[in-house]
N, C-alpha and C positions, 0 to 999 in steps of 0.2 A: 465498519466491518463487524459482522456478527457471526455466531456459531454456524449459521447456514452457509456462509461463504467459505468455510474451510476447517471448521472445528476449533476447539479451544487451544490446540497446540500450534496452529499456524502463526499467530502473532509472536509467540516466544521463539519459534523457529526462525522467523524473519529477523528478529532482533539478533539472534545468535549468528546467523549466516552473514549479516551485514556489519557486525561489530568491528571487523578490521577496517572498514571504511569510515567509521564514526570519528569525529574530532575528539580530542581529549575532553573528558568530563561527561561524555554522552554514552550511556550504556544501552540505549534502545530508542527506537523511533516510534514504537507502538506502545500505547499505554492501555491498561486494562480498566475499563469502567464498570466491570463486574456485570453480573446478570447476562453474560455472553456478549457484551458489547465492548468494542475496542475502537481506538482512534489514533491518528498520528499525533505526536506531541506538538504543542503549539509552536515550537521553534523550528519545525521542519519546513523547508522550502523545496518544492518540487521543481526541478529544472526541465530540460527537454526530455520528452518521452517518445521513443520510437514505437508508436502504436502499431504501425504496419509491420514492423519487425516482430513485435510481440504476437500479433495476430497470425503471423506466418509460422509460428512454432508448432502449430497443430497439436497443442496439448489441451486436455480437458479444462475448460474454464478460463484459459489464458486469453483466447480470442474474445470471449465475453468481457473479461476484465479490460482488455485493450480498448474495446468499444466504449466501455464506461469511462475510462480515463480520457479518451478522445472527446467524449461528450462533455465531461467536466472541464477540460482545457479550453473548449470552445466558448464557454460561458464567461461573462465579465467577472473579474476578480471579486470575491466576496459573495458570489451567488452560486452556492453548491446545491 
């Protein structure tokens, strides 16, 4: 995730909005690698993603992100 994907505020906003769903001891799922680059923390496991549902939201960038997620999920584990 880089600045081009949503600005420097997006990762912290994601962490803030998702905080109620985090298990105890987890304060965020996105870490700052600085220089405008972010990544999911290593302990995050992504489960089922409704990519067609995301794509149907008709929101700027969401359909593109849904396509990207679908592409990543179709690859064998460990090949991003």
